[in-house]
HTML snippet that shows the backbone in 3Dmol.js (N, CA, C, O; Angstrom):
<script src="https://3Dmol.org/build/3Dmol-min.js"></script>
<div id="view" style="width:600px;height:400px;position:relative"></div>
<script>
const pdb = `
ATOM      1  N   MET A   1      -9.023   8.798  -3.994  1.00  0.00           N
ATOM      2  CA  MET A   1      -7.892   8.036  -3.707  1.00  0.00           C
ATOM      3  C   MET A   1      -6.957   9.074  -2.987  1.00  0.00           C
ATOM      4  O   MET A   1      -6.935  10.268  -3.284  1.00  0.00           O
ATOM      5  N   LYS A   2      -6.222   8.519  -2.052  1.00  0.00           N
ATOM      6  CA  LYS A   2      -5.342   9.255  -1.175  1.00  0.00           C
ATOM      7  C   LYS A   2      -4.086   8.524  -1.097  1.00  0.00           C
ATOM      8  O   LYS A   2      -4.013   7.301  -0.980  1.00  0.00           O
ATOM      9  N   THR A   3      -2.951   9.449  -1.176  1.00  0.00           N
ATOM     10  CA  THR A   3      -1.519   8.976  -1.112  1.00  0.00           C
ATOM     11  C   THR A   3      -1.224   8.851   0.434  1.00  0.00           C
ATOM     12  O   THR A   3      -1.594   9.761   1.177  1.00  0.00           O
ATOM     13  N   LEU A   4      -0.587   7.786   0.921  1.00  0.00           N
ATOM     14  CA  LEU A   4      -0.243   7.609   2.283  1.00  0.00           C
ATOM     15  C   LEU A   4       1.048   8.022   2.476  1.00  0.00           C
ATOM     16  O   LEU A   4       1.942   7.464   1.840  1.00  0.00           O
ATOM     17  N   LEU A   5       1.326   8.999   3.328  1.00  0.00           N
ATOM     18  CA  LEU A   5       2.671   9.563   3.579  1.00  0.00           C
ATOM     19  C   LEU A   5       3.202   9.394   5.060  1.00  0.00           C
ATOM     20  O   LEU A   5       4.392   9.203   5.307  1.00  0.00           O
ATOM     21  N   TYR A   6       2.277   9.476   5.961  1.00  0.00           N
ATOM     22  CA  TYR A   6       2.663   9.543   7.362  1.00  0.00           C
ATOM     23  C   TYR A   6       2.238   8.239   8.111  1.00  0.00           C
ATOM     24  O   TYR A   6       1.348   7.500   7.691  1.00  0.00           O
ATOM     25  N   ASP A   7       2.911   8.030   9.194  1.00  0.00           N
ATOM     26  CA  ASP A   7       2.669   6.813  10.058  1.00  0.00           C
ATOM     27  C   ASP A   7       1.156   6.745  10.441  1.00  0.00           C
ATOM     28  O   ASP A   7       0.566   5.665  10.445  1.00  0.00           O
ATOM     29  N   ASN A   8       0.595   7.814  10.733  1.00  0.00           N
ATOM     30  CA  ASN A   8      -0.862   7.808  11.237  1.00  0.00           C
ATOM     31  C   ASN A   8      -1.693   7.442  10.161  1.00  0.00           C
ATOM     32  O   ASN A   8      -2.708   6.788  10.396  1.00  0.00           O
ATOM     33  N   GLU A   9      -1.370   7.809   8.897  1.00  0.00           N
ATOM     34  CA  GLU A   9      -2.211   7.348   7.722  1.00  0.00           C
ATOM     35  C   GLU A   9      -2.082   5.929   7.510  1.00  0.00           C
ATOM     36  O   GLU A   9      -3.050   5.261   7.145  1.00  0.00           O
ATOM     37  N   LEU A  10      -0.899   5.406   7.726  1.00  0.00           N
ATOM     38  CA  LEU A  10      -0.649   3.971   7.608  1.00  0.00           C
ATOM     39  C   LEU A  10      -1.344   3.090   8.602  1.00  0.00           C
ATOM     40  O   LEU A  10      -1.823   1.993   8.314  1.00  0.00           O
ATOM     41  N   ASP A  11      -1.371   3.717   9.956  1.00  0.00           N
ATOM     42  CA  ASP A  11      -2.129   3.090  10.950  1.00  0.00           C
ATOM     43  C   ASP A  11      -3.506   2.961  10.548  1.00  0.00           C
ATOM     44  O   ASP A  11      -4.061   1.864  10.619  1.00  0.00           O
ATOM     45  N   ASN A  12      -4.208   4.162  10.062  1.00  0.00           N
ATOM     46  CA  ASN A  12      -5.621   4.114   9.850  1.00  0.00           C
ATOM     47  C   ASN A  12      -5.838   3.182   8.702  1.00  0.00           C
ATOM     48  O   ASN A  12      -6.868   2.512   8.780  1.00  0.00           O
ATOM     49  N   ALA A  13      -5.094   3.003   7.669  1.00  0.00           N
ATOM     50  CA  ALA A  13      -5.285   2.069   6.582  1.00  0.00           C
ATOM     51  C   ALA A  13      -5.377   0.725   7.112  1.00  0.00           C
ATOM     52  O   ALA A  13      -6.244  -0.062   6.733  1.00  0.00           O
ATOM     53  N   MET A  14      -4.436   0.425   8.043  1.00  0.00           N
ATOM     54  CA  MET A  14      -4.302  -0.915   8.593  1.00  0.00           C
ATOM     55  C   MET A  14      -5.646  -1.233   9.575  1.00  0.00           C
ATOM     56  O   MET A  14      -6.213  -2.326   9.585  1.00  0.00           O
ATOM     57  N   LEU A  15      -6.023  -0.142  10.346  1.00  0.00           N
ATOM     58  CA  LEU A  15      -7.147  -0.271  11.309  1.00  0.00           C
ATOM     59  C   LEU A  15      -8.437  -0.519  10.527  1.00  0.00           C
ATOM     60  O   LEU A  15      -9.264  -1.343  10.917  1.00  0.00           O
ATOM     61  N   PHE A  16      -8.590   0.186   9.451  1.00  0.00           N
ATOM     62  CA  PHE A  16      -9.939   0.140   8.658  1.00  0.00           C
ATOM     63  C   PHE A  16      -9.813  -0.855   7.436  1.00  0.00           C
ATOM     64  O   PHE A  16     -10.739  -0.920   6.628  1.00  0.00           O
ATOM     65  N   GLY A  17      -8.746  -1.588   7.298  1.00  0.00           N
ATOM     66  CA  GLY A  17      -8.767  -2.563   6.285  1.00  0.00           C
ATOM     67  C   GLY A  17      -8.909  -2.059   4.870  1.00  0.00           C
ATOM     68  O   GLY A  17      -9.579  -2.648   4.022  1.00  0.00           O
ATOM     69  N   GLN A  18      -8.214  -0.887   4.646  1.00  0.00           N
ATOM     70  CA  GLN A  18      -8.275  -0.288   3.318  1.00  0.00           C
ATOM     71  C   GLN A  18      -7.319  -1.080   2.415  1.00  0.00           C
ATOM     72  O   GLN A  18      -6.306  -1.641   2.832  1.00  0.00           O
ATOM     73  N   TYR A  19      -7.734  -1.073   1.140  1.00  0.00           N
ATOM     74  CA  TYR A  19      -6.952  -1.624  -0.023  1.00  0.00           C
ATOM     75  C   TYR A  19      -5.949  -0.545  -0.434  1.00  0.00           C
ATOM     76  O   TYR A  19      -6.351   0.607  -0.599  1.00  0.00           O
ATOM     77  N   VAL A  20      -4.677  -0.860  -0.607  1.00  0.00           N
ATOM     78  CA  VAL A  20      -3.631   0.018  -0.966  1.00  0.00           C
ATOM     79  C   VAL A  20      -2.980  -0.418  -2.155  1.00  0.00           C
ATOM     80  O   VAL A  20      -2.559  -1.573  -2.213  1.00  0.00           O
ATOM     81  N   MET A  21      -2.838   0.426  -3.177  1.00  0.00           N
ATOM     82  CA  MET A  21      -2.115   0.164  -4.300  1.00  0.00           C
ATOM     83  C   MET A  21      -0.752   0.554  -4.166  1.00  0.00           C
ATOM     84  O   MET A  21      -0.505   1.585  -3.540  1.00  0.00           O
ATOM     85  N   VAL A  22       0.256  -0.184  -4.712  1.00  0.00           N
ATOM     86  CA  VAL A  22       1.604   0.262  -4.640  1.00  0.00           C
ATOM     87  C   VAL A  22       1.982   0.549  -6.094  1.00  0.00           C
ATOM     88  O   VAL A  22       1.831  -0.260  -7.010  1.00  0.00           O
ATOM     89  N   MET A  23       2.522   1.860  -6.224  1.00  0.00           N
ATOM     90  CA  MET A  23       2.799   2.454  -7.533  1.00  0.00           C
ATOM     91  C   MET A  23       4.373   2.820  -7.536  1.00  0.00           C
ATOM     92  O   MET A  23       4.989   3.302  -6.586  1.00  0.00           O
ATOM     93  N   SER A  24       4.874   2.499  -8.766  1.00  0.00           N
ATOM     94  CA  SER A  24       6.264   2.964  -9.170  1.00  0.00           C
ATOM     95  C   SER A  24       6.130   3.690 -10.427  1.00  0.00           C
ATOM     96  O   SER A  24       5.767   3.127 -11.459  1.00  0.00           O
ATOM     97  N   GLU A  25       6.425   4.964 -10.357  1.00  0.00           N
ATOM     98  CA  GLU A  25       6.469   5.848 -11.501  1.00  0.00           C
ATOM     99  C   GLU A  25       5.256   5.939 -12.329  1.00  0.00           C
ATOM    100  O   GLU A  25       5.255   6.132 -13.545  1.00  0.00           O
ATOM    101  N   GLY A  26       4.175   5.779 -11.542  1.00  0.00           N
ATOM    102  CA  GLY A  26       2.765   5.827 -12.160  1.00  0.00           C
ATOM    103  C   GLY A  26       2.369   4.526 -12.623  1.00  0.00           C
ATOM    104  O   GLY A  26       1.376   4.410 -13.342  1.00  0.00           O
ATOM    105  N   LYS A  27       3.069   3.525 -12.268  1.00  0.00           N
ATOM    106  CA  LYS A  27       2.651   2.099 -12.750  1.00  0.00           C
ATOM    107  C   LYS A  27       2.320   1.239 -11.527  1.00  0.00           C
ATOM    108  O   LYS A  27       3.076   1.253 -10.555  1.00  0.00           O
ATOM    109  N   LEU A  28       1.175   0.469 -11.551  1.00  0.00           N
ATOM    110  CA  LEU A  28       0.820  -0.430 -10.544  1.00  0.00           C
ATOM    111  C   LEU A  28       1.783  -1.648 -10.480  1.00  0.00           C
ATOM    112  O   LEU A  28       1.916  -2.381 -11.460  1.00  0.00           O
ATOM    113  N   ILE A  29       2.447  -1.856  -9.328  1.00  0.00           N
ATOM    114  CA  ILE A  29       3.304  -2.989  -9.195  1.00  0.00           C
ATOM    115  C   ILE A  29       2.784  -3.945  -7.934  1.00  0.00           C
ATOM    116  O   ILE A  29       3.435  -4.960  -7.687  1.00  0.00           O
ATOM    117  N   GLY A  30       1.838  -3.684  -7.292  1.00  0.00           N
ATOM    118  CA  GLY A  30       1.326  -4.347  -6.261  1.00  0.00           C
ATOM    119  C   GLY A  30       0.195  -3.798  -5.506  1.00  0.00           C
ATOM    120  O   GLY A  30      -0.166  -2.639  -5.713  1.00  0.00           O
ATOM    121  N   GLY A  31      -0.396  -4.552  -4.638  1.00  0.00           N
ATOM    122  CA  GLY A  31      -1.570  -3.980  -3.933  1.00  0.00           C
ATOM    123  C   GLY A  31      -2.179  -4.916  -2.945  1.00  0.00           C
ATOM    124  O   GLY A  31      -1.915  -6.115  -3.038  1.00  0.00           O
ATOM    125  N   GLY A  32      -2.919  -4.505  -2.066  1.00  0.00           N
ATOM    126  CA  GLY A  32      -3.468  -5.414  -0.936  1.00  0.00           C
ATOM    127  C   GLY A  32      -3.625  -4.581   0.190  1.00  0.00           C
ATOM    128  O   GLY A  32      -3.695  -3.356   0.091  1.00  0.00           O
ATOM    129  N   MET A  33      -3.694  -5.327   1.482  1.00  0.00           N
ATOM    130  CA  MET A  33      -3.908  -4.704   2.780  1.00  0.00           C
ATOM    131  C   MET A  33      -2.458  -4.558   3.474  1.00  0.00           C
ATOM    132  O   MET A  33      -1.615  -5.443   3.324  1.00  0.00           O
ATOM    133  N   ILE A  34      -2.217  -3.443   4.212  1.00  0.00           N
ATOM    134  CA  ILE A  34      -1.004  -3.161   4.807  1.00  0.00           C
ATOM    135  C   ILE A  34      -0.877  -4.056   6.053  1.00  0.00           C
ATOM    136  O   ILE A  34      -1.695  -3.937   6.965  1.00  0.00           O
ATOM    137  N   GLU A  35       0.090  -4.913   6.114  1.00  0.00           N
ATOM    138  CA  GLU A  35       0.242  -5.874   7.138  1.00  0.00           C
ATOM    139  C   GLU A  35       1.176  -5.262   8.306  1.00  0.00           C
ATOM    140  O   GLU A  35       0.929  -5.481   9.492  1.00  0.00           O
ATOM    141  N   ALA A  36       2.204  -4.523   7.903  1.00  0.00           N
ATOM    142  CA  ALA A  36       3.159  -4.089   8.770  1.00  0.00           C
ATOM    143  C   ALA A  36       3.895  -2.979   8.142  1.00  0.00           C
ATOM    144  O   ALA A  36       3.809  -2.803   6.927  1.00  0.00           O
ATOM    145  N   TYR A  37       4.646  -2.185   8.927  1.00  0.00           N
ATOM    146  CA  TYR A  37       5.526  -1.132   8.369  1.00  0.00           C
ATOM    147  C   TYR A  37       6.625  -0.669   9.274  1.00  0.00           C
ATOM    148  O   TYR A  37       6.359  -0.645  10.476  1.00  0.00           O
ATOM    149  N   HIS A  38       7.732  -0.325   8.914  1.00  0.00           N
ATOM    150  CA  HIS A  38       8.726   0.414   9.755  1.00  0.00           C
ATOM    151  C   HIS A  38       9.359   1.530   9.032  1.00  0.00           C
ATOM    152  O   HIS A  38       8.834   1.910   7.985  1.00  0.00           O
ATOM    153  N   GLU A  39      10.404   2.087   9.463  1.00  0.00           N
ATOM    154  CA  GLU A  39      10.952   3.278   8.880  1.00  0.00           C
ATOM    155  C   GLU A  39      11.258   3.266   7.450  1.00  0.00           C
ATOM    156  O   GLU A  39      11.108   4.292   6.787  1.00  0.00           O
ATOM    157  N   THR A  40      11.691   2.139   6.910  1.00  0.00           N
ATOM    158  CA  THR A  40      12.156   2.133   5.496  1.00  0.00           C
ATOM    159  C   THR A  40      11.336   1.170   4.598  1.00  0.00           C
ATOM    160  O   THR A  40      11.600   1.100   3.398  1.00  0.00           O
ATOM    161  N   GLU A  41      10.325   0.410   5.163  1.00  0.00           N
ATOM    162  CA  GLU A  41       9.607  -0.511   4.262  1.00  0.00           C
ATOM    163  C   GLU A  41       8.215  -0.554   4.822  1.00  0.00           C
ATOM    164  O   GLU A  41       7.971  -0.210   5.979  1.00  0.00           O
ATOM    165  N   ILE A  42       7.225  -1.023   3.899  1.00  0.00           N
ATOM    166  CA  ILE A  42       5.864  -1.282   4.229  1.00  0.00           C
ATOM    167  C   ILE A  42       5.607  -2.527   3.544  1.00  0.00           C
ATOM    168  O   ILE A  42       5.885  -2.714   2.360  1.00  0.00           O
ATOM    169  N   GLN A  43       4.988  -3.508   4.430  1.00  0.00           N
ATOM    170  CA  GLN A  43       4.437  -4.845   3.936  1.00  0.00           C
ATOM    171  C   GLN A  43       3.088  -4.663   3.369  1.00  0.00           C
ATOM    172  O   GLN A  43       2.219  -4.207   4.113  1.00  0.00           O
ATOM    173  N   VAL A  44       2.816  -4.943   2.214  1.00  0.00           N
ATOM    174  CA  VAL A  44       1.516  -4.882   1.555  1.00  0.00           C
ATOM    175  C   VAL A  44       1.247  -6.376   1.101  1.00  0.00           C
ATOM    176  O   VAL A  44       1.942  -6.882   0.220  1.00  0.00           O
ATOM    177  N   GLY A  45       0.305  -7.014   1.673  1.00  0.00           N
ATOM    178  CA  GLY A  45       0.045  -8.449   1.410  1.00  0.00           C
ATOM    179  C   GLY A  45       1.297  -9.174   1.999  1.00  0.00           C
ATOM    180  O   GLY A  45       1.622  -8.939   3.163  1.00  0.00           O
ATOM    181  N   SER A  46       1.972 -10.005   1.266  1.00  0.00           N
ATOM    182  CA  SER A  46       3.150 -10.727   1.828  1.00  0.00           C
ATOM    183  C   SER A  46       4.516 -10.138   1.318  1.00  0.00           C
ATOM    184  O   SER A  46       5.579 -10.664   1.647  1.00  0.00           O
ATOM    185  N   ARG A  47       4.459  -9.082   0.543  1.00  0.00           N
ATOM    186  CA  ARG A  47       5.634  -8.476   0.054  1.00  0.00           C
ATOM    187  C   ARG A  47       6.026  -7.215   0.745  1.00  0.00           C
ATOM    188  O   ARG A  47       5.156  -6.440   1.143  1.00  0.00           O
ATOM    189  N   TRP A  48       7.389  -6.958   0.919  1.00  0.00           N
ATOM    190  CA  TRP A  48       7.769  -5.757   1.516  1.00  0.00           C
ATOM    191  C   TRP A  48       8.285  -4.670   0.297  1.00  0.00           C
ATOM    192  O   TRP A  48       9.027  -4.957  -0.643  1.00  0.00           O
ATOM    193  N   HIS A  49       7.769  -3.546   0.545  1.00  0.00           N
ATOM    194  CA  HIS A  49       8.141  -2.429  -0.561  1.00  0.00           C
ATOM    195  C   HIS A  49       8.902  -1.211   0.183  1.00  0.00           C
ATOM    196  O   HIS A  49       8.677  -0.791   1.318  1.00  0.00           O
ATOM    197  N   SER A  50       9.823  -0.771  -0.712  1.00  0.00           N
ATOM    198  CA  SER A  50      10.494   0.468  -0.177  1.00  0.00           C
ATOM    199  C   SER A  50       9.659   1.667   0.108  1.00  0.00           C
ATOM    200  O   SER A  50       8.873   2.109  -0.729  1.00  0.00           O
ATOM    201  N   ARG A  51       9.821   2.180   1.251  1.00  0.00           N
ATOM    202  CA  ARG A  51       8.853   3.367   1.525  1.00  0.00           C
ATOM    203  C   ARG A  51       9.439   4.712   0.740  1.00  0.00           C
ATOM    204  O   ARG A  51       8.668   5.614   0.414  1.00  0.00           O
ATOM    205  N   ASN A  52      10.691   4.765   0.496  1.00  0.00           N
ATOM    206  CA  ASN A  52      11.314   5.947  -0.208  1.00  0.00           C
ATOM    207  C   ASN A  52      11.078   5.907  -1.661  1.00  0.00           C
ATOM    208  O   ASN A  52      10.861   6.957  -2.266  1.00  0.00           O
ATOM    209  N   LYS A  53      11.107   4.752  -2.273  1.00  0.00           N
ATOM    210  CA  LYS A  53      11.021   4.684  -3.797  1.00  0.00           C
ATOM    211  C   LYS A  53       9.692   4.550  -4.317  1.00  0.00           C
ATOM    212  O   LYS A  53       9.502   4.755  -5.516  1.00  0.00           O
ATOM    213  N   LEU A  54       8.637   4.191  -3.462  1.00  0.00           N
ATOM    214  CA  LEU A  54       7.339   3.832  -4.188  1.00  0.00           C
ATOM    215  C   LEU A  54       6.270   4.711  -3.464  1.00  0.00           C
ATOM    216  O   LEU A  54       6.479   5.262  -2.383  1.00  0.00           O
ATOM    217  N   THR A  55       5.035   4.790  -4.213  1.00  0.00           N
ATOM    218  CA  THR A  55       3.983   5.557  -3.589  1.00  0.00           C
ATOM    219  C   THR A  55       2.915   4.491  -3.240  1.00  0.00           C
ATOM    220  O   THR A  55       2.721   3.460  -3.885  1.00  0.00           O
ATOM    221  N   PHE A  56       2.247   4.884  -2.127  1.00  0.00           N
ATOM    222  CA  PHE A  56       1.182   4.008  -1.653  1.00  0.00           C
ATOM    223  C   PHE A  56      -0.087   4.749  -1.565  1.00  0.00           C
ATOM    224  O   PHE A  56      -0.183   5.706  -0.796  1.00  0.00           O
ATOM    225  N   VAL A  57      -1.170   4.324  -2.386  1.00  0.00           N
ATOM    226  CA  VAL A  57      -2.319   4.976  -2.451  1.00  0.00           C
ATOM    227  C   VAL A  57      -3.526   4.115  -2.048  1.00  0.00           C
ATOM    228  O   VAL A  57      -3.656   2.966  -2.470  1.00  0.00           O
ATOM    229  N   VAL A  58      -4.385   4.687  -1.239  1.00  0.00           N
ATOM    230  CA  VAL A  58      -5.701   4.025  -0.809  1.00  0.00           C
ATOM    231  C   VAL A  58      -6.601   4.161  -1.997  1.00  0.00           C
ATOM    232  O   VAL A  58      -6.744   5.216  -2.615  1.00  0.00           O
ATOM    233  N   SER A  59      -7.248   2.940  -2.305  1.00  0.00           N
ATOM    234  CA  SER A  59      -8.206   2.909  -3.484  1.00  0.00           C
ATOM    235  C   SER A  59      -9.118   1.821  -3.156  1.00  0.00           C
ATOM    236  O   SER A  59      -8.939   1.005  -2.252  1.00  0.00           O
ATOM    237  N   PRO A  60     -10.231   1.874  -4.055  1.00  0.00           N
ATOM    238  CA  PRO A  60     -11.198   0.732  -3.903  1.00  0.00           C
ATOM    239  C   PRO A  60     -10.595  -0.628  -4.250  1.00  0.00           C
ATOM    240  O   PRO A  60      -9.727  -0.556  -5.120  1.00  0.00           O
ATOM    241  N   ALA A  61     -10.819  -1.711  -3.830  1.00  0.00           N
ATOM    242  CA  ALA A  61     -10.324  -2.945  -4.120  1.00  0.00           C
ATOM    243  C   ALA A  61     -10.755  -3.317  -5.508  1.00  0.00           C
ATOM    244  O   ALA A  61     -11.857  -2.972  -5.934  1.00  0.00           O
ATOM    245  N   PRO A  62      -9.794  -4.105  -6.311  1.00  0.00           N
ATOM    246  CA  PRO A  62     -10.285  -4.460  -7.600  1.00  0.00           C
ATOM    247  C   PRO A  62     -11.273  -5.633  -7.583  1.00  0.00           C
ATOM    248  O   PRO A  62     -11.238  -6.520  -6.729  1.00  0.00           O
ATOM    249  N   GLU A  63     -12.129  -5.573  -8.561  1.00  0.00           N
ATOM    250  CA  GLU A  63     -13.279  -6.632  -8.546  1.00  0.00           C
ATOM    251  C   GLU A  63     -12.709  -7.972  -9.112  1.00  0.00           C
ATOM    252  O   GLU A  63     -13.436  -8.963  -9.185  1.00  0.00           O
ATOM    253  N   ALA A  64     -11.432  -7.996  -9.505  1.00  0.00           N
ATOM    254  CA  ALA A  64     -10.843  -9.294 -10.031  1.00  0.00           C
ATOM    255  C   ALA A  64      -9.535  -9.462  -9.386  1.00  0.00           C
ATOM    256  O   ALA A  64      -8.918  -8.472  -8.990  1.00  0.00           O
ATOM    257  N   PHE A  65      -9.046 -10.717  -9.247  1.00  0.00           N
ATOM    258  CA  PHE A  65      -7.755 -11.026  -8.699  1.00  0.00           C
ATOM    259  C   PHE A  65      -6.567 -10.686  -9.653  1.00  0.00           C
ATOM    260  O   PHE A  65      -6.518 -11.131 -10.799  1.00  0.00           O
ATOM    261  N   ILE A  66      -5.608  -9.868  -9.113  1.00  0.00           N
ATOM    262  CA  ILE A  66      -4.601  -9.528  -9.894  1.00  0.00           C
ATOM    263  C   ILE A  66      -3.260 -10.050  -9.252  1.00  0.00           C
ATOM    264  O   ILE A  66      -2.859  -9.627  -8.168  1.00  0.00           O
ATOM    265  N   ALA A  67      -2.617 -10.967  -9.972  1.00  0.00           N
ATOM    266  CA  ALA A  67      -1.497 -11.701  -9.349  1.00  0.00           C
ATOM    267  C   ALA A  67      -0.259 -10.676  -9.687  1.00  0.00           C
ATOM    268  O   ALA A  67      -0.140 -10.128 -10.783  1.00  0.00           O
ATOM    269  N   PHE A  68       0.576 -10.509  -8.668  1.00  0.00           N
ATOM    270  CA  PHE A  68       1.725  -9.574  -8.739  1.00  0.00           C
ATOM    271  C   PHE A  68       2.933 -10.322  -8.616  1.00  0.00           C
ATOM    272  O   PHE A  68       4.021  -9.747  -8.647  1.00  0.00           O
TER     273      PHE A  68
END
`;
const viewer = $3Dmol.createViewer("view");
viewer.addModel(pdb, "pdb");
viewer.setStyle({}, {cartoon: {color: "spectrum"}});
viewer.zoomTo();
viewer.render();
</script>
């Protein structure tokens, strides 16, 4: 698992369709594919998440549906 920090890492995750977990203080609060991003937020699935307050980690996709 790799934490995404830079724009080129976000671009690669988008390009290769990698699953991304959205973490807040070590807890999973969301996940999915990166749809878009800009300087302050990243869109994972259909939700926008703060780039400064949260951690984005590439991981294997879950084998079951998790509703966030």
